[in-house]
C-alpha positions as CSV (number, residue, x, y, z in Angstrom):
1,X,1.7,150.8,94.4
2,X,2.6,148.4,97.7
3,X,6.4,146.6,97.0
4,X,4.1,143.7,98.1
5,X,1.4,143.7,95.0
6,X,4.5,144.8,92.7
7,X,5.8,140.9,94.0
8,X,2.9,139.7,93.3
9,X,2.7,141.2,89.7
10,X,6.2,140.8,88.7
11,X,6.2,136.7,89.6
12,X,3.0,136.4,87.4
13,X,4.2,138.0,84.9
14,X,7.2,136.0,84.9
15,X,5.8,133.1,85.5
16,X,3.4,134.3,81.7
17,X,6.7,134.3,79.9
18,X,8.0,131.3,81.0
19,X,4.4,129.4,79.6
20,X,4.5,130.8,76.7
21,X,8.3,130.3,76.1
22,X,7.4,126.3,76.7
23,X,4.4,126.2,74.1
24,X,4.3,125.0,70.4
25,X,1.7,126.7,68.9
26,X,1.0,125.3,65.3
27,X,-1.7,126.8,62.5
28,X,-3.8,123.7,60.9
29,X,-5.1,125.1,58.1
30,X,-6.9,121.3,57.0
31,X,-7.3,118.2,58.3
32,X,-6.5,115.1,57.1
33,X,-9.9,113.6,55.3
34,X,-8.4,110.4,54.9
35,X,-9.0,110.4,58.9
36,X,-12.0,109.1,59.8
37,X,-13.5,111.0,62.7
38,X,-13.4,108.4,65.7
39,X,-15.7,109.5,68.1
40,X,-19.2,111.8,67.7
41,X,-19.5,115.1,66.9
42,X,-21.4,117.0,64.9
43,X,-19.9,117.5,61.3
44,X,-19.1,121.1,62.8
45,X,-16.9,120.0,65.4
46,X,-15.4,117.3,63.1
47,X,-12.2,119.1,61.5
48,X,-11.9,120.9,64.8
49,X,-11.0,117.7,66.5
50,X,-9.2,116.1,63.2
51,X,-7.2,119.1,62.6
52,X,-5.6,118.4,66.2
53,X,-4.7,114.8,65.7
54,X,-3.7,115.3,62.2
55,X,-1.1,118.4,64.1
56,X,-0.2,115.4,66.6
57,X,-1.0,117.8,68.9
58,X,-0.6,117.1,73.2
59,X,-3.9,119.3,73.7
60,X,-7.1,120.5,72.0
61,X,-8.3,123.2,73.8
62,X,-12.3,124.1,73.7
63,X,-15.2,125.9,75.6
64,X,-17.7,123.7,73.9
65,X,-19.1,121.9,76.6
66,X,-22.2,120.8,74.8
67,X,-20.5,118.7,72.0
68,X,-17.3,117.7,73.8
69,X,-17.8,117.5,77.5
70,X,-18.3,113.9,77.6
71,X,-14.9,113.8,76.2
72,X,-13.1,116.0,78.1
73,X,-9.9,114.8,80.0
74,X,-10.0,111.8,77.4
75,X,-7.4,111.2,74.7
76,X,-8.4,110.5,71.6
77,X,-6.2,109.2,68.9
78,X,-3.6,110.4,71.7
79,X,-4.8,113.8,71.8
80,X,-6.3,114.7,74.9
81,X,-9.7,116.9,74.8
82,X,-10.1,119.4,78.3
83,X,-11.1,122.7,78.9
84,X,-8.2,125.6,78.4
85,X,-9.2,126.3,82.0
86,X,-8.4,122.5,83.1
87,X,-5.4,122.5,81.1
88,X,-3.7,126.2,82.8
89,X,-4.7,124.8,86.2
90,X,-3.3,120.7,85.1
91,X,0.1,123.3,84.1
92,X,1.0,125.5,86.4
93,X,0.3,123.0,89.3
94,X,3.4,120.7,87.8
């Protein structure tokens, strides 16, 4: 492997390790049933958003453009909805 390519690979790995070290990931088994879904979503998708709200998440990352797409970039009860790609691009630019 050429030194230029090896250097790029090491830089990318250190960037990834830095990124993962700054993540705070939580597993939320259930959403708070006392909170009503604040936006129009199909019944099957409501628990996803409500779990993020219950966990006080900063972001909900989803690829579901059909149901969540019109909410991308918006904050719903303090949870910003976006695609993982957009989150990563924003994160790496900051």
